[in-house]
N, C-alpha and C positions, 0 to 999 in steps of 0.2 A: 323792228324785228331784225335780229342778227341773222346773217346768211353767211355760211362758210362754203366756199367753192374749192373743189379739189379734183385731182385725177389720180387714179391708181394704176400702176403697171402690174398686171396680173398675168403671168405667163406670156402668151402671145397677144394679149389684149391691152388696150388702154381704156379704162373705164372712168368716165366723169361722174361726179356726185355733187350733191348739194345737201347741206344741213340747215334747216330752218328752225330758229329758236334756240333757247338756252336752257330748257328744262332738263332735269336730271334723267327723266325717263324718256327713252328714245323709241320711236316707231320707224322701222325700216320698211319701205314700200317696194314691192316687186311688181313690175308692170307685166301686162299681157304681151303676146307676140306682136311686134311692130308698134307697140305703144311706147312712147318716150316718157321721161320723167315729168313732162308737162301734163300728162294725164292726171296727175295728182294735185292740181292746183286747188280745186274746191276742197279736197281732203285736207290739204295743208291749212287753208283758211279756217276750216272747222275745228281743227285740233291744236292749232299753234298756241293757244292760251295755256294749255296744260302739258303739252309734250313737245319735244324736239322731233322734227320730221326729217328723215333721211330718204332722199330719192336718188336714183342713179339710172343710167342706161346700160342695159345688157349688151354684150357684143352683138353686132349685126343690126343694131337699131339706134336711132338718135345720133348723138355725138360720139358714141363709142367707136373705137377703131380696132380692126383686126390687123396687126402689124406683120404677121407671118402665118403661113399655113393655109389650110383650106377655108373657104367661106362658111362652111357649115360649122356649127358649134355643138359639141356633144353635150349630152345630158349631164355628165359628170363635170364638164367644164363650167356649165352654168351654175351648178351647185357650188363649185369652188370659187367662182366669182362672187356669189352671195356671201360665202364664208369670209372672204377677204374684206368685202364691204362692211359686214357686221363687225368684224374685229377692228377695222380701221376707224369706224365712225361712231361706235357706241361704247359707253362706259361699261366696265366689267363689274356691274353691280347686280346681276341677276334679274334685271327688269327689261331686257330687250323684248320688244314686241314686233311681230311681223304682220304686215297688212298686204295682201296680195290680190290680184285680179286675174281672172281667166288663166292663161298658161302660167302666169306667175305663181298661181296657187300650187301647181305641181312642183315647181322649184322650191317653194316655201315648205311644203309638206315633206319633201325629201330632205331638205336641210334640217328641219325640226326632228326628223327621225334619225339622221346621222349625228346631230349635235344637240341632243335634248337638253344639256345643261346650259345652252346659250339662249334658249327661247322660253320666255315666261308665258306669253299669250300669243295667239295667232288668229287673224281674221282671214278667211278664205272666201272671197267673193267670186261667184260663178266658177266654183270648183268643178273639175271634171274627172270622173272615175274612169271613163273610157269614151272614145268619140262616138257621137250619134251617127245614124245613117245620113242625116241631113248635113252634118259637117263634112263627112267623107265625100258626099256628092259635090259640095262646094269646093273642097280641096281639089278634086279631080277636074272640075270645071276651071278653077283658077290655074291649075297646071297646064291645061290646054291653052289658056290665054297667054301664059308665059311662053310656052313653046311656039305659039303663033305670033310672038312679038306684039301682043296687045295688052301690055302691062297697065296701060291707063284705064283699062276696064276692070281691073281687079278690085280696087277700092269700091266703085259703085256696086259690084257684085256682092261684096261683103256687107255693104250697107243695106242692099235690097233683102238679103237673106237673114241678117242678124241684127242690123242696126236701124231699123225703121223708126224706132221710138226715141232715138237720141236726138238732141236739139240740132237744128240746121247748122249752127256754128261748129259743132263737133263733126258733122258730116263733111263740111267744107274743109275743116282741118285735116281730116283723114284723107280726103282726095288730094289735097296739096302735099301731104306727107308722102304719099305713094308716088306722086309725080316727081318729087325731088329725090327719090331713091336711085342709087346707082345699080348697075347690073350685079355687082358683088352683093349689095343689100338684098336684091331679089333672089340671088342664088342662095343666100343664107336663109331667107324665108322659105324658099322651095325645099331646102333640106329639112327645115323644121316641119313643114307640112307632111313630108314623107314619113318622118318619125311619128307624128300624130296619127297618120293614116294606118300605120302598122301596129300601133299600140292596141292591145286587147283589154287590159285591165291595169289599173294603177298599181296593184300589188306586184306586178311584174318588175317594177323598179322602185317602189316605195313601200316599206313595211309600216303600214299605218299604226299597228300596235305598238311600235317603238316610240311614238310621239307622246311626250309627257306634258306638253304645253296645253293649257286650257284653250280650247279651240272653238271658234264660231264659224259655221259654214252658212253662207247666205246665197240663195239661188232665186232667180226670177221665174215666175209662173210660166212665162212664155219664152223661155230661153231655148232656142232651137238647137244650140250647140251641144247641150247635155240632156241626159234623161234623168228626170227628178228621182225616179225609183232607184237608179244606180247611185245617186248621191246620198239618198237616205240610207241605203245599205252601207256605203263607205263610211258615213258618219258614225255608224255603230261600231266600226272597227277602230276608231280613235278613242282611247280610254276616257278622256274628259272632253266631250264634244257636245255642242248644242247646234241644232239645225233649224234654220228659219227659211221658209218659202215666202217670197214677197209677191202678193197678188198684183197682177197687171204689169209687172216688170219683165224685161227681156234680159239679154246677156250683159248689158252695160250698166246695170244697177244704179249707182249714185249719179252717173251721167244722166240717166233717164229720170230718176226720182231722188233729188238731193236729200230728201228727208230720211232716206235709208241710212245716212250717216249717223242719225240719232240712235239707230239700233246698235251701231258700232260703239257709240259713246256709252250706252247702257251696259254693254258687254264689258268694256274696259273698266267701268266703274264698279262692276260687281265683284 
């Protein structure tokens, strides 16, 4: 398997990326908050035979660097990072596909609305139209841990509330990741959580009706971060959209149930 490694200078950020495979059709993966490109390993293994897979780290997570300015990354900056990654890593053949998880789905949806000609299909796993009461409660509890200099307790809190169904290996990986984060990384995450807490509806910053890409939204039955009725409603506002609810799954979808990737395959083949 061919692997291309690179780094993009985008404004005040340095963004590392990887391209796996040599297929003409590319899938660009957008991670959730504090998830690195490593979160897509099983996805890469599943799709590498038919697609080239692009993964990258958004500023404030993984190997990405903020070389100047505030630790917080604005919503517009995140969209612009994705724009640069798509243009730098995918061929201009109208077949660019986005696959996103959790917070990454908001960035993907905004990008697809801003640049409809660049996106052919889009998979939104654990898409959120607005924060649930449960996630706001966890955000506030996590902010208290940060303010009290108890950052080692943030990852266990997230696992307890949202990640009980993920494999133990992923739980350990999440805990180690948070233990290795710098104060700047935590400040970036803190600012992100403040933004999420204040968001009332996705239409405040994404015009879903402007999305022309064929879209699949996948949600877990037991996802405590989102409200299924909100997602079903949001899916009707995207012109070409299919919604699937996965019985027994939580927020982390294919981490919890690897067979969910076959739903993605069926969508991409349709």
